[in-house]
N, C-alpha and C positions, 0 to 999 in steps of 0.2 A: 308798775309797768302794765300797760293795757295790752289786750290781744293784738291791737294794731301795731304796737311797738315791739312785738315779738314775744310777749308774755303768753302764758297759757290761759285759755278760757276757764273761768271758775266752774267747779263741779257742784252739783247738788249734794246734800249730805249723803243720800243713798248711793250716789255714784262714787263719792269719796270712800265710803266704807267698802264698796265693791272693789275699787282700785287697790285699796290697802290689802284686801284679801287676795286678789288675783296677781298683783305685781310679782311677788316672789315665785308664784307657781308658774307663770308664763315666762318670766325672765330666765328661769333655770332650764328651759327647753330650747335647744338649738332650732328645732323644727316648728316652734310655735305651739299653740293649742287650738284644736278645732273650736269654732265659735260655739257650737252646741255644748261642748264640754265646759267652756268658760261660763255659759249661762247656767249649766247644771251646778258647777262649783259655787257660783254666787247664790243660787237657790238653796243649796245645801248649807250655806253659811247663814241662812235666814234672811237674805236680802232679796230685793226685786231683781230678777234676771234681766229686765228691761234696762237696767243700769249699764249693762254691757253695750247697748246701743248708744247711750249717752257718751260712754268712754270712746267709742269708735267715732262718733260724730264730732267730738271736741278734740280729737287728736291724741288722746292719752294712750289709746291702743290703735293699731292699724291692722288691716286684714289683707292677706295675700292667699289667694286660692283656698278660701274657707278656713284659714288658720289665723289666729290673732297673735300679735307680737306687741311688746311694750316699746313705746317710742323713747 
C-alpha cells in the first residue's frame, strides 16, 4: 500500500529505532510527552534526536501545544 492509498510513509532506519523506543513511553501518557523530552529520550537511547522531527513530519507522532502523541 502506498502513502497515497492510505499507507504510512516509510521511515529511515534511525527514525524506526527512535519510534520503537518512544512509542511505549509516549503511549503510556494520557497527556503526551513534551517534544524536548522526546528528543532527550531518543538522544539518551543513543539515537539522533532529529529523528523525532521525521516522526512528526511523516505522521507517526503528532504535536499538540508542544506535546507529542502517537498516532
